[in-house]
N, C-alpha and C positions, 0 to 999 in steps of 0.2 A: 596663641591667641592672645591679642592684647587686652589688659585689664578690663579696659573699656568697651573692647568689642563684645557684644551681645551673643550669647549662644542662638545657634538657628532654631526656630521653632519646627518640630517634626511631627507629622500627622502619622501616630501610631498605625491606623487603620489601612492608610496608604502603603505604608512599608510592609505591613501585613499581605496585604493584597498582590503588590508586586513580587513578593516572595513566592507566592502559590504560582503566579504567572509563570515566573523563573523555573519553577521546579516541573511543571507541566512542559516548558519550553526544552528542558534539558532531558528529558525522558524521552525513550524510545517506543514507549508504549503507553496507552491511555494510563491515566492515576485517577484511581477511585478517590473520592472526597475523604474516606476514612484513613487512607494511606496519606493524605497531606494532611491531615489533623494529628497523626502518630509524628510525621516527620518534623512539623512545626512546633509541636506542643502547644499548640492552641485548641482548644475546646472543640467538639465537634458542631456544637451551636454557632459559634464564631466562625468555624471554618465554612460551615454550609452556606452561613448569611454573605460572608465574602465571595463564595462560589457563585450564589444566586445573581449577586451585582454582576459579576466579572461576565457570566453567562449572558445577562440582559444587554451587556455594552457590546457583547461581541468579542470580546478578548479571549473567551473559553467557549467550548462547545462540550454538551453533555451527551458522551456516547452511552451505550449499555454497558460495557465495560469500564468506563471510567470517563476522563476529561481530557481533551486534546485543545489544541490552538484554534481559535476563533479568527475570521476574516478581518477583525479590527486589531488584530495582534499588531503593534508597530513595526513597521518596516519587514511586513512578512516575506522573509525571504531565507532562501537556503543556506542556512549558517552552517550546518553539519549534515553530512549524508546520512548517518545514523542516529540524528536528533528529531527533536519533536517537532520540528517545523517540517521537515522532508515527511515525517508519519502524518502529519495534519493533511499535507496534501492528499497524499495515498489515501487517507482514510475518508475525506470527502468525495473523492473520486470513485471509491468502492460503493459508498452510500450510495451516491447518485447512480451508478450503473445497477445494484441490487434494487432500489427502488423503481427504477425505469422498466428494467428487464424481467423483475420478479423471479430471479434467480440468485443465488449465492454468489459474490463476487470475491476474485482472487488478484493478488499482486505478487509476481516474484521479481527477483534481480540478480545480474550477476556480478558478482564481485568477488576479488582475488582469486579468480579462477574456479568459483563455485557459484551454483545456482542456489538462492535461497530463497524460502516461502517469506514474505513481508507481513503481508496481513489479509484478513478474511473478514469480509461482512456478510452476514446471514441475510437471507430473505425469509420473511415470515412463513411462506407456504412451500419454501423450497430449502430444507437445510443442507449445511455444509457436507461436502463428502468426507466419510472417514478416511482421513490419511494415514493408513495403516504402515504405507512406506514414506518416509521424509523425503520431501522431493530433491534433496542434495545426491539421494541414490535413486531417482526414479526420472529424472529431467527426460530422458530416451522415450518414457511412457505416458507423459503428459503434455499437452497442449502448452500449458504454462513453459515447460522445459525445453519442448521442440520449438516453440516460435524464439526462445533465446538463442537457442542452438542455432538456428536458422540465420540469424544475426551475427553470429561471431564469424571472425576471419578464419580461413582453412587452417592456419596454425594454431589458432586459439581452441578451434573446435576438436582438432587432432590432440591438442594436449589434454582437452577434458576428455575426450573418450578413452584416452589411453590410460586414465585413471578411475574410470567409472565402468565396470561391467555391465554388459547390456541384459540385465537380469529378466527373466521372462516371467512377467507379474501375473498376467492371465494368457489365455490361449491366443490372443489377437496383438499381444505385446510384439513389437518389430526389434527381436534381438539378434538380427545379422546387422553387422557394422556398414556394409555395402547399402544394404535396401534402405537403413535409416537415411543415410548420406543422400541416397538419390531422392529420398520423400523431402529432406530439407531443402535440396538445391531446387527443387520444383516448387517450393513453397510461394502461393499467390499473394502472401502478403499477409495471411494468417495462418495459423496452426488448428489441426483439430486430432483431438484424441478420440478414437473409435472404439471405445470400450478396452483399451491399452492398458489402462490402470485398474480398472474395475469393471466388471460385467455389469451392463445395465445402466451405465451413466458415460456420457459423452461430455467432452469440454471443448469450448474453442477459445482461443486466445490471439490477441492482437500487439503488436509491438508498442511499447512506450521508451523513446528515444531521445536524450537532452544531453548536455555536455556532462561527462561523467557519470552517465546514468544510462545501463542497459536494462530494460525491463520487459515484464510482458502482464496485460491485463486480461483476466479470463472469466468466464462464468462455466458453472456445470449445470447439466438438467440430465433427467431420464432419457434413455433413448426414444426416438421417436415423439419426443415433447414437439408441440406446435411452433413454439417460439425458436425453434434450431432452424433457423433458415437464412438466406442474404442480408435480409432487412435487420437481423441480429449482428451480423460483421459490422454492417454500416454503424450501428448504433454504438458497438463499442469502439470502433474507431475514431468516432467523434469523441468521446469521453477521454481516450488514449490521447487523441491530438492536443487536446486541452490541457491535460495532465503533462505532457510533453512541453508545451509552450510555457505551462507555469513555471516548471523546474528548469527549462530553459533561461527564461526570464531573471529567475533566481540567481542562477548561478553568473549573469552577467551583471548581477546588482538591482535586477528591476525589482518588480513585485507589483505591478498594477493589475495582470492579468489575474483574473478569479476563478476558481472552479464551481463557484456556485451558480453558474448561468445555466437554466433549465436545459434540457436537449431539446 
């Protein structure tokens, strides 16, 4: 820098706020405010004040388990499959589903040959199902997993099933490979778990498909719940389509579509 050139004037509060947004954007999970304070070395009071402003301006959203990116995040696009932007899209879609349906909402994703549970949002009067067996080992017994398996190519499905035994989790679990494949091939565009994972609970899942993304969106309900009908499938598909369009637009460098549009 030349001797006559003045040093730039930097606004410390802006720098700190941008750092908080950057941390949330690069986290694959919601980040509690206390965690941000600890990582930055800021006082809790300063951190809360900055976060409050960022939430008010729409750059962050406060969820029960922490902060995720908000709709006004600049160039809100898919920068990383495992990053905060992808997770923010998913969380908004699940929140929308749980609020509209009144049931806990789940999203799973097929990646690197495995089926992974990405996120869950609880509905106040419909707590999440106790996932006593991980989705990576129970895809054949869950609507989330069966929907993804039905979307795979024959080669991908054979590879997955060759590495994952069809364990009998309940008396209703389909543990015969031919029977499972026959059901997957008859898929009507959604998948149902009829007490195959847990007695007393049923789940329904619909596909979420975008460039580099194969996933499924689901809700779980007690058997016989009045909301478990064809209307529920339509509501899930509407949210799933919007999520698919958002992820697709992001992958192409877009970002105009928003998930916050009411159902």
